[in-house]
C-alpha positions in Angstrom: 0.0 0.0 0.0 2.8 2.5 0.9 4.8 1.4 -2.1 1.8 2.0 -4.4 1.2 5.5 -2.9 4.9 6.3 -3.2 5.0 5.2 -6.9 1.9 7.2 -7.5 3.6 10.4 -6.1 6.8 9.6 -8.1 5.0 9.1 -11.4 2.7 12.1 -10.8 5.7 14.3 -10.3 7.3 12.9 -13.5 4.0 13.6 -15.4 3.9 17.2 -14.0 7.5 17.6 -15.1 6.6 16.4 -18.6 3.6 18.7 -18.7 5.8 21.6 -17.6 8.1 20.9 -20.5 5.2 21.2 -22.9 4.2 24.5 -21.2 7.8 25.7 -21.7 7.6 25.0 -25.4 4.2 26.7 -25.7 5.3 29.8 -23.7 8.5 30.3 -25.6 6.8 29.9 -29.0 4.0 32.3 -27.9 6.5 34.8 -26.6 8.6 34.7 -29.8 5.5 35.0 -32.0 4.2 37.9 -30.0 7.6 39.7 -30.3 7.8 39.0 -34.1 4.3 40.5 -34.4 5.5 43.7 -32.6 3.6 42.9 -29.4 4.9 42.9 -25.9 4.7 39.4 -24.5 2.8 39.0 -21.2 5.2 39.4 -18.2 3.7 36.3 -16.6 4.6 34.3 -19.7 8.4 34.7 -19.1 8.1 34.3 -15.4 6.1 31.1 -15.7 8.8 29.7 -18.0 11.5 30.5 -15.4 9.4 28.8 -12.7 8.7 26.0 -15.0 12.4 25.3 -15.5 12.8 24.8 -11.7 9.7 22.7 -11.3 10.5 20.6 -14.4 14.0 19.8 -13.2 13.1 19.1 -9.5 9.9 17.2 -10.1 11.4 14.9 -12.8 14.7 14.2 -11.1 13.5 11.4 -8.7 11.9 9.5 -11.5 15.1 9.9 -13.6 17.1 8.3 -10.8 14.6 5.4 -10.6 14.9 4.8 -14.3 18.7 5.3 -14.4 18.1 8.2 -16.7 20.5 10.5 -14.8 24.0 11.1 -16.2 26.8 8.8 -15.0 30.0 7.6 -16.6 30.7 3.9 -17.0 34.3 4.3 -18.2 35.8 3.3 -14.8 33.2 0.7 -13.8 33.4 -1.0 -17.2 37.1 -1.8 -16.5 36.4 -3.3 -13.1 35.7 -6.9 -12.3 32.1 -7.6 -11.2 32.9 -7.7 -7.4 34.8 -4.4 -7.5 32.1 -2.9 -9.7 29.4 -3.7 -7.1 31.5 -2.1 -4.4 32.2 1.0 -6.4 28.6 1.3 -7.6 27.2 1.0 -4.1 29.8 3.4 -2.8 28.7 6.0 -5.4 25.1 5.4 -4.5 25.9 5.9 -0.8 27.6 9.2 -1.7 24.5 10.2 -3.7 22.2 9.4 -0.8 24.4 11.5 1.5 24.4 14.5 -0.8 20.7 14.3 -1.4 19.9 14.1 2.3 22.1 17.1 3.0 20.4 19.1 0.2 16.9 18.0 1.4 17.8 19.1 4.9 19.1 22.5 3.7 15.9 22.7 1.5 13.7 22.3 4.5 15.7 25.0 6.3 15.2 27.3 3.2 11.5 26.6 3.0 11.0 27.3 6.7 13.1 30.5 6.4 10.9 31.6 3.4 7.8 31.0 5.4 9.1 32.7 8.5 10.2 35.8 6.7 7.2 35.9 4.4 9.5 36.0 1.3 7.7 36.9 -1.9 8.9 36.8 -5.5 7.7 40.0 -7.0 8.5 39.9 -10.7 5.4 39.5 -12.8 3.1 38.9 -9.8 3.4 38.2 -6.1 4.3 34.6 -5.5 5.3 33.2 -2.1 8.9 32.0 -2.4 8.2 28.9 -0.4 6.1 27.6 -3.2 9.2 27.5 -5.3 11.7 26.2 -2.7 9.3 23.5 -1.5 10.5 21.4 -4.4 14.0 21.1 -3.0 13.3 19.0 0.1 10.6 17.0 -1.6 12.7 16.2 -4.7 16.0 15.6 -2.9 14.3 13.5 -0.3 12.8 11.3 -3.0 16.1 11.1 -4.8 17.7 9.9 -1.6 15.1 7.2 -1.4 15.7 6.2 -5.0 19.5 6.2 -4.7 19.2 4.1 -1.6 17.5 1.4 -3.7 21.0 1.1 -5.4 22.7 0.8 -2.0 20.4 -1.8 -0.5 18.7 -3.4 -3.5 19.9 -6.1 -5.9 20.0 -3.6 -8.8 23.2 -1.6 -9.3 23.4 1.9 -10.6 26.3 1.0 -13.0 26.0 -1.7 -15.7 29.7 -1.9 -16.4 29.1 -1.3 -20.1 30.9 1.8 -21.4 29.4 3.8 -24.2 25.8 4.6 -25.2 23.3 1.9 -24.7 19.6 2.6 -25.3 
């Protein structure tokens, strides 16, 4: 039950990330067309694209870790024997978990500071800053969970195959 709820959240975040990518394309094309027509693009159009870049990146990252879609280099691991590759791969995953946990913790601190101060982003419209920074602890927390699957699970992050494999 918990696993199903977790996967639902993870895939919903990935879907929102993909939808945001579509919005980015629409907003950029609309902005360019408006400029070429001699019109001033709406201020919120540019701001929503900026926000969208953050949301797209942060919401899609945990799913990318789960799918091994993040960038990593197999040059070293491909030269290692299987036992050493397992040790190195799990060690890298431990380091990734540690970094993600630190960033999630700092993200919580940032969100709480934004709420406490009442920080507002005031470019095109007033937008509570915590609504932007809330993505940090959520996404880095979920990435820590996903990287921990490579620490404790049977699946390794590294395949040991150098080059592009799709």
